[in-house]
ZATI-12517 format. One record per atom (N, C-alpha, C): residue number from 1; atom name; x, y, z. Coordinates in nm, 3 decimals, padded with zeros to 5 digits. Layout:
<rs>
+-----+------+---------+---------+---------+
| pos | site |       x |       y |       z |
+-----+------+---------+---------+---------+
| NUM |   CA |       X |       Y |       Z |
...
+-----+------+---------+---------+---------+
</rs>
This chain:
<rs>
+-----+------+---------+---------+---------+
| pos | site |       x |       y |       z |
+-----+------+---------+---------+---------+
|   1 |    N |  00.713 |  00.446 |  01.178 |
|   1 |   CA |  00.766 |  00.493 |  01.045 |
|   1 |    C |  00.718 |  00.638 |  01.037 |
|   2 |    N |  00.800 |  00.718 |  00.976 |
|   2 |   CA |  00.753 |  00.866 |  00.950 |
|   2 |    C |  00.730 |  00.851 |  00.805 |
|   3 |    N |  00.634 |  00.940 |  00.774 |
|   3 |   CA |  00.590 |  00.948 |  00.635 |
|   3 |    C |  00.602 |  01.082 |  00.576 |
|   4 |    N |  00.680 |  01.185 |  00.633 |
|   4 |   CA |  00.684 |  01.313 |  00.586 |
|   4 |    C |  00.776 |  01.307 |  00.455 |
|   5 |    N |  00.855 |  01.221 |  00.440 |
|   5 |   CA |  00.954 |  01.220 |  00.305 |
|   5 |    C |  00.888 |  01.154 |  00.201 |
|   6 |    N |  00.755 |  01.107 |  00.208 |
|   6 |   CA |  00.701 |  01.060 |  00.092 |
|   6 |    C |  00.615 |  01.158 |  00.021 |
|   7 |    N |  00.647 |  01.193 | -00.096 |
|   7 |   CA |  00.582 |  01.301 | -00.165 |
|   7 |    C |  00.434 |  01.259 | -00.211 |
|   8 |    N |  00.359 |  01.367 | -00.202 |
|   8 |   CA |  00.211 |  01.360 | -00.244 |
|   8 |    C |  00.169 |  01.467 | -00.341 |
|   9 |    N |  00.225 |  01.458 | -00.454 |
|   9 |   CA |  00.203 |  01.558 | -00.579 |
|   9 |    C |  00.066 |  01.583 | -00.601 |
|  10 |    N |  00.025 |  01.704 | -00.632 |
|  10 |   CA | -00.102 |  01.744 | -00.668 |
|  10 |    C | -00.165 |  01.667 | -00.794 |
|  11 |    N | -00.272 |  01.618 | -00.775 |
|  11 |   CA | -00.329 |  01.548 | -00.897 |
|  11 |    C | -00.282 |  01.397 | -00.906 |
|  12 |    N | -00.192 |  01.359 | -00.825 |
|  12 |   CA | -00.150 |  01.210 | -00.817 |
|  12 |    C | -00.188 |  01.134 | -00.701 |
|  13 |    N | -00.178 |  01.014 | -00.707 |
|  13 |   CA | -00.212 |  00.942 | -00.574 |
|  13 |    C | -00.084 |  00.920 | -00.500 |
|  14 |    N | -00.089 |  00.882 | -00.379 |
|  14 |   CA |  00.031 |  00.867 | -00.283 |
|  14 |    C | -00.017 |  00.773 | -00.157 |
|  15 |    N |  00.089 |  00.750 | -00.078 |
|  15 |   CA |  00.039 |  00.663 |  00.037 |
|  15 |    C | -00.027 |  00.730 |  00.141 |
|  16 |    N | -00.046 |  00.888 |  00.111 |
|  16 |   CA | -00.121 |  00.950 |  00.208 |
|  16 |    C | -00.278 |  00.932 |  00.181 |
|  17 |    N | -00.314 |  00.871 |  00.068 |
|  17 |   CA | -00.443 |  00.865 |  00.023 |
|  17 |    C | -00.523 |  00.742 |  00.094 |
|  18 |    N | -00.638 |  00.753 |  00.101 |
|  18 |   CA | -00.727 |  00.618 |  00.143 |
|  18 |    C | -00.710 |  00.515 |  00.045 |
|  19 |    N | -00.710 |  00.396 |  00.104 |
|  19 |   CA | -00.714 |  00.270 |  00.024 |
|  19 |    C | -00.809 |  00.269 | -00.076 |
|  20 |    N | -00.938 |  00.302 | -00.048 |
|  20 |   CA | -01.046 |  00.310 | -00.133 |
|  20 |    C | -01.034 |  00.410 | -00.259 |
|  21 |    N | -00.974 |  00.522 | -00.217 |
|  21 |   CA | -00.940 |  00.603 | -00.336 |
|  21 |    C | -00.845 |  00.541 | -00.426 |
|  22 |    N | -00.749 |  00.474 | -00.384 |
|  22 |   CA | -00.656 |  00.400 | -00.476 |
|  22 |    C | -00.717 |  00.296 | -00.535 |
|  23 |    N | -00.804 |  00.207 | -00.481 |
|  23 |   CA | -00.861 |  00.085 | -00.536 |
|  23 |    C | -00.968 |  00.127 | -00.639 |
|  24 |    N | -01.017 |  00.249 | -00.637 |
|  24 |   CA | -01.116 |  00.308 | -00.726 |
|  24 |    C | -01.060 |  00.319 | -00.866 |
|  25 |    N | -00.918 |  00.318 | -00.879 |
|  25 |   CA | -00.861 |  00.352 | -01.008 |
|  25 |    C | -00.813 |  00.202 | -01.046 |
|  26 |    N | -00.826 |  00.140 | -01.186 |
|  26 |   CA | -00.784 |  00.025 | -01.225 |
|  26 |    C | -00.633 |  00.009 | -01.191 |
|  27 |    N | -00.548 |  00.118 | -01.223 |
|  27 |   CA | -00.410 |  00.099 | -01.201 |
|  27 |    C | -00.378 |  00.094 | -01.063 |
|  28 |    N | -00.448 |  00.164 | -00.966 |
|  28 |   CA | -00.426 |  00.155 | -00.830 |
|  28 |    C | -00.463 |  00.028 | -00.769 |
|  29 |    N | -00.570 | -00.027 | -00.815 |
|  29 |   CA | -00.627 | -00.169 | -00.774 |
|  29 |    C | -00.513 | -00.274 | -00.794 |
|  30 |    N | -00.479 | -00.271 | -00.934 |
|  30 |   CA | -00.360 | -00.359 | -00.966 |
|  30 |    C | -00.237 | -00.348 | -00.892 |
|  31 |    N | -00.201 | -00.216 | -00.872 |
|  31 |   CA | -00.087 | -00.200 | -00.776 |
|  31 |    C | -00.101 | -00.257 | -00.632 |
|  32 |    N | -00.226 | -00.235 | -00.590 |
|  32 |   CA | -00.241 | -00.292 | -00.444 |
|  32 |    C | -00.239 | -00.440 | -00.434 |
|  33 |    N | -00.281 | -00.505 | -00.540 |
|  33 |   CA | -00.275 | -00.650 | -00.545 |
|  33 |    C | -00.119 | -00.711 | -00.578 |
|  34 |    N | -00.046 | -00.631 | -00.651 |
|  34 |   CA |  00.087 | -00.675 | -00.678 |
|  34 |    C |  00.159 | -00.646 | -00.562 |
|  35 |    N |  00.146 | -00.528 | -00.476 |
|  35 |   CA |  00.209 | -00.500 | -00.363 |
|  35 |    C |  00.189 | -00.609 | -00.244 |
|  36 |    N |  00.065 | -00.670 | -00.259 |
|  36 |   CA |  00.027 | -00.773 | -00.161 |
|  36 |    C |  00.099 | -00.898 | -00.184 |
|  37 |    N |  00.102 | -00.922 | -00.312 |
|  37 |   CA |  00.185 | -01.035 | -00.355 |
|  37 |    C |  00.324 | -01.029 | -00.319 |
|  38 |    N |  00.398 | -00.910 | -00.343 |
|  38 |   CA |  00.534 | -00.896 | -00.318 |
|  38 |    C |  00.556 | -00.903 | -00.158 |
|  39 |    N |  00.453 | -00.853 | -00.081 |
|  39 |   CA |  00.480 | -00.862 |  00.068 |
|  39 |    C |  00.461 | -01.012 |  00.099 |
|  40 |    N |  00.391 | -01.075 |  00.051 |
|  40 |   CA |  00.371 | -01.227 |  00.084 |
|  40 |    C |  00.500 | -01.291 |  00.045 |
|  41 |    N |  00.552 | -01.266 | -00.064 |
|  41 |   CA |  00.688 | -01.322 | -00.102 |
|  41 |    C |  00.798 | -01.280 | -00.007 |
|  42 |    N |  00.798 | -01.180 |  00.039 |
|  42 |   CA |  00.886 | -01.109 |  00.117 |
|  42 |    C |  00.889 | -01.177 |  00.263 |
|  43 |    N |  00.774 | -01.189 |  00.315 |
|  43 |   CA |  00.749 | -01.257 |  00.432 |
|  43 |    C |  00.804 | -01.416 |  00.434 |
|  44 |    N |  00.750 | -01.486 |  00.324 |
|  44 |   CA |  00.781 | -01.621 |  00.293 |
|  44 |    C |  00.924 | -01.632 |  00.296 |
|  45 |    N |  00.995 | -01.542 |  00.232 |
|  45 |   CA |  01.143 | -01.561 |  00.241 |
|  45 |    C |  01.212 | -01.553 |  00.358 |
|  46 |    N |  01.146 | -01.482 |  00.458 |
|  46 |   CA |  01.186 | -01.483 |  00.587 |
|  46 |    C |  01.124 | -01.592 |  00.676 |
|  47 |    N |  01.054 | -01.683 |  00.629 |
|  47 |   CA |  01.005 | -01.797 |  00.688 |
|  47 |    C |  00.875 | -01.748 |  00.772 |
|  48 |    N |  00.821 | -01.646 |  00.732 |
|  48 |   CA |  00.700 | -01.614 |  00.802 |
|  48 |    C |  00.580 | -01.622 |  00.696 |
|  49 |    N |  00.454 | -01.612 |  00.749 |
|  49 |   CA |  00.354 | -01.623 |  00.669 |
|  49 |    C |  00.252 | -01.488 |  00.681 |
|  50 |    N |  00.175 | -01.478 |  00.579 |
|  50 |   CA |  00.101 | -01.364 |  00.578 |
|  50 |    C | -00.044 | -01.424 |  00.562 |
|  51 |    N | -00.143 | -01.366 |  00.638 |
|  51 |   CA | -00.278 | -01.399 |  00.635 |
|  51 |    C | -00.342 | -01.367 |  00.505 |
|  52 |    N | -00.422 | -01.436 |  00.440 |
|  52 |   CA | -00.492 | -01.413 |  00.315 |
|  52 |    C | -00.573 | -01.281 |  00.347 |
|  53 |    N | -00.554 | -01.190 |  00.255 |
|  53 |   CA | -00.618 | -01.064 |  00.231 |
|  53 |    C | -00.724 | -01.079 |  00.137 |
|  54 |    N | -00.855 | -01.082 |  00.188 |
|  54 |   CA | -00.970 | -01.096 |  00.083 |
|  54 |    C | -01.015 | -00.959 |  00.058 |
|  55 |    N | -01.117 | -00.968 | -00.044 |
|  55 |   CA | -01.159 | -00.847 | -00.112 |
|  55 |    C | -01.250 | -00.784 |  00.012 |
|  56 |    N | -01.308 | -00.859 |  00.089 |
|  56 |   CA | -01.395 | -00.799 |  00.192 |
|  56 |    C | -01.308 | -00.724 |  00.301 |
|  57 |    N | -01.186 | -00.785 |  00.327 |
|  57 |   CA | -01.080 | -00.708 |  00.418 |
|  57 |    C | -01.049 | -00.586 |  00.356 |
|  58 |    N | -01.023 | -00.579 |  00.220 |
|  58 |   CA | -00.985 | -00.447 |  00.151 |
|  58 |    C | -01.080 | -00.355 |  00.164 |
|  59 |    N | -01.215 | -00.393 |  00.139 |
|  59 |   CA | -01.325 | -00.311 |  00.147 |
|  59 |    C | -01.343 | -00.243 |  00.280 |
|  60 |    N | -01.314 | -00.325 |  00.378 |
|  60 |   CA | -01.327 | -00.279 |  00.528 |
|  60 |    C | -01.221 | -00.182 |  00.548 |
|  61 |    N | -01.120 | -00.200 |  00.499 |
|  61 |   CA | -00.984 | -00.097 |  00.509 |
|  61 |    C | -01.010 |  00.027 |  00.416 |
|  62 |    N | -01.093 |  00.022 |  00.331 |
|  62 |   CA | -01.085 |  00.132 |  00.219 |
|  62 |    C | -01.097 |  00.262 |  00.281 |
|  63 |    N | -01.144 |  00.285 |  00.401 |
|  63 |   CA | -01.167 |  00.423 |  00.449 |
|  63 |    C | -01.038 |  00.465 |  00.526 |
|  64 |    N | -00.937 |  00.377 |  00.524 |
|  64 |   CA | -00.810 |  00.399 |  00.609 |
|  64 |    C | -00.712 |  00.453 |  00.509 |
|  65 |    N | -00.619 |  00.554 |  00.555 |
|  65 |   CA | -00.516 |  00.594 |  00.476 |
|  65 |    C | -00.406 |  00.492 |  00.458 |
|  66 |    N | -00.340 |  00.483 |  00.362 |
|  66 |   CA | -00.223 |  00.383 |  00.347 |
|  66 |    C | -00.131 |  00.390 |  00.437 |
|  67 |    N | -00.091 |  00.518 |  00.490 |
|  67 |   CA |  00.015 |  00.519 |  00.598 |
|  67 |    C | -00.039 |  00.463 |  00.724 |
|  68 |    N | -00.160 |  00.471 |  00.745 |
|  68 |   CA | -00.211 |  00.400 |  00.880 |
|  68 |    C | -00.204 |  00.266 |  00.866 |
|  69 |    N | -00.246 |  00.211 |  00.760 |
|  69 |   CA | -00.239 |  00.049 |  00.740 |
|  69 |    C | -00.109 |  00.009 |  00.750 |
|  70 |    N |  00.010 |  00.084 |  00.699 |
|  70 |   CA |  00.147 |  00.052 |  00.696 |
|  70 |    C |  00.197 |  00.050 |  00.857 |
|  71 |    N |  00.158 |  00.168 |  00.918 |
|  71 |   CA |  00.188 |  00.193 |  01.065 |
|  71 |    C |  00.136 |  00.048 |  01.152 |
|  72 |    N |  00.020 |  00.012 |  01.112 |
|  72 |   CA | -00.046 | -00.105 |  01.194 |
|  72 |    C |  00.033 | -00.232 |  01.171 |
|  73 |    N |  00.091 | -00.244 |  01.041 |
|  73 |   CA |  00.185 | -00.367 |  00.995 |
|  73 |    C |  00.301 | -00.350 |  01.054 |
|  74 |    N |  00.368 | -00.260 |  01.085 |
|  74 |   CA |  00.491 | -00.224 |  01.164 |
|  74 |    C |  00.595 | -00.274 |  01.070 |
|  75 |    N |  00.698 | -00.355 |  01.137 |
|  75 |   CA |  00.825 | -00.397 |  01.078 |
|  75 |    C |  00.786 | -00.497 |  00.946 |
|  76 |    N |  00.668 | -00.546 |  00.929 |
|  76 |   CA |  00.641 | -00.626 |  00.828 |
|  76 |    C |  00.653 | -00.561 |  00.685 |
|  77 |    N |  00.659 | -00.429 |  00.687 |
|  77 |   CA |  00.672 | -00.351 |  00.566 |
|  77 |    C |  00.796 | -00.275 |  00.585 |
|  78 |    N |  00.891 | -00.318 |  00.488 |
|  78 |   CA |  01.016 | -00.241 |  00.480 |
|  78 |    C |  01.011 | -00.106 |  00.433 |
|  79 |    N |  01.091 | -00.003 |  00.469 |
|  79 |   CA |  01.079 |  00.127 |  00.435 |
|  79 |    C |  01.092 |  00.145 |  00.266 |
|  80 |    N |  01.182 |  00.058 |  00.224 |
|  80 |   CA |  01.218 |  00.079 |  00.074 |
|  80 |    C |  01.098 |  00.044 | -00.004 |
|  81 |    N |  01.016 | -00.061 |  00.057 |
|  81 |   CA |  00.887 | -00.104 | -00.023 |
|  81 |    C |  00.777 |  00.005 | -00.019 |
|  82 |    N |  00.771 |  00.087 |  00.094 |
|  82 |   CA |  00.708 |  00.196 |  00.106 |
|  82 |    C |  00.722 |  00.301 | -00.004 |
|  83 |    N |  00.870 |  00.331 | -00.008 |
|  83 |   CA |  00.910 |  00.426 | -00.105 |
|  83 |    C |  00.887 |  00.383 | -00.245 |
|  84 |    N |  00.890 |  00.264 | -00.276 |
|  84 |   CA |  00.877 |  00.216 | -00.407 |
|  84 |    C |  00.715 |  00.223 | -00.429 |
|  85 |    N |  00.634 |  00.179 | -00.337 |
|  85 |   CA |  00.491 |  00.198 | -00.355 |
|  85 |    C |  00.442 |  00.344 | -00.378 |
|  86 |    N |  00.502 |  00.433 | -00.308 |
|  86 |   CA |  00.454 |  00.568 | -00.321 |
|  86 |    C |  00.500 |  00.628 | -00.464 |
|  87 |    N |  00.625 |  00.592 | -00.497 |
|  87 |   CA |  00.671 |  00.615 | -00.636 |
|  87 |    C |  00.571 |  00.570 | -00.749 |
|  88 |    N |  00.525 |  00.452 | -00.715 |
|  88 |   CA |  00.427 |  00.386 | -00.826 |
|  88 |    C |  00.298 |  00.463 | -00.805 |
|  89 |    N |  00.247 |  00.477 | -00.688 |
|  89 |   CA |  00.124 |  00.559 | -00.682 |
|  89 |    C |  00.131 |  00.695 | -00.734 |
|  90 |    N |  00.252 |  00.752 | -00.731 |
|  90 |   CA |  00.281 |  00.914 | -00.778 |
|  90 |    C |  00.248 |  00.913 | -00.931 |
|  91 |    N |  00.242 |  00.807 | -00.997 |
|  91 |   CA |  00.250 |  00.805 | -01.147 |
|  91 |    C |  00.100 |  00.787 | -01.190 |
|  92 |    N |  00.005 |  00.770 | -01.096 |
|  92 |   CA | -00.144 |  00.756 | -01.118 |
|  92 |    C | -00.217 |  00.856 | -01.087 |
|  93 |    N | -00.285 |  00.909 | -01.207 |
|  93 |   CA | -00.370 |  01.034 | -01.192 |
|  93 |    C | -00.499 |  00.989 | -01.082 |
|  94 |    N | -00.517 |  01.118 | -01.017 |
|  94 |   CA | -00.644 |  01.106 | -00.928 |
|  94 |    C | -00.771 |  01.101 | -01.005 |
+-----+------+---------+---------+---------+
</rs>
C-alpha cells in the first residue's frame, strides 16, 4: 500500500506519525481503540479472527509509524479504512 496520498497537515496528526505520538493524546488514544474495534468487526464479518491487542502490545509498537504497522498487516486493513483513519487523525492537534 502506498501512503503518499494521505495528507499530513502541519500541526495535525496523521498515519505518518508514530503510534506513541497518537496514543499520547486522549482523542488519538480513543481513535486507536475505536479503529481496533472496527478492524475486529471487519475481520469477523469475513469469518476471520483478530488476535487480542493488549496495552503491552500497543506500548511495544509505540515507536513504529502507523504506516509501518499498516504495511505489516497487509490486506487485513482496507485502503478506505486507512483513508478514514487519516482523516480522523488530521482533526487532532499535535
